C-alpha angles and dihedrals in degrees: 000000000000092000092054093049089048090051090052092050093049090050092049089048091048091235117153117217134195108218141139114254118228109270095018109094091152087078090074108038093166095063091041089054092049094045089051092052091046093052096041099040101035120008095048093043099054139058113202121213097182138022090239091054092050090051092048094048092044091052091051093048090048092051090051094046093050101038108029108033120078113212123217091215089058096052090267093302123128117252087255093051089048091051091050092047090051090052093047095049094048096244098106091141126047114240113244108273095003110138116243091233090060093052090046089053090055093048092048091058091049092047093050096052 
């Protein structure tokens, strides 16, 4: 109900949004890929006895994912390296409507020099 009201308001205000429609996960392959990895590599491999244990194991998995695993989509950099490269190159935030591939090309040039 809230989502529908928000959509009506955005339309009335002529504000364009980028969101994944219900039942259309293919619209955001990046998060679907991440969710699949999280589920396959972490959630299905662990049984948590306490909330504290779940939090501790989740933090350890997150650290490993972000600092030790190069990603093909990030020019074989880890997410931490990619974020540092973004900050160093002055493109910490993606411009509205700019394709990710264009931003990655800019970062690749910066990374290679």
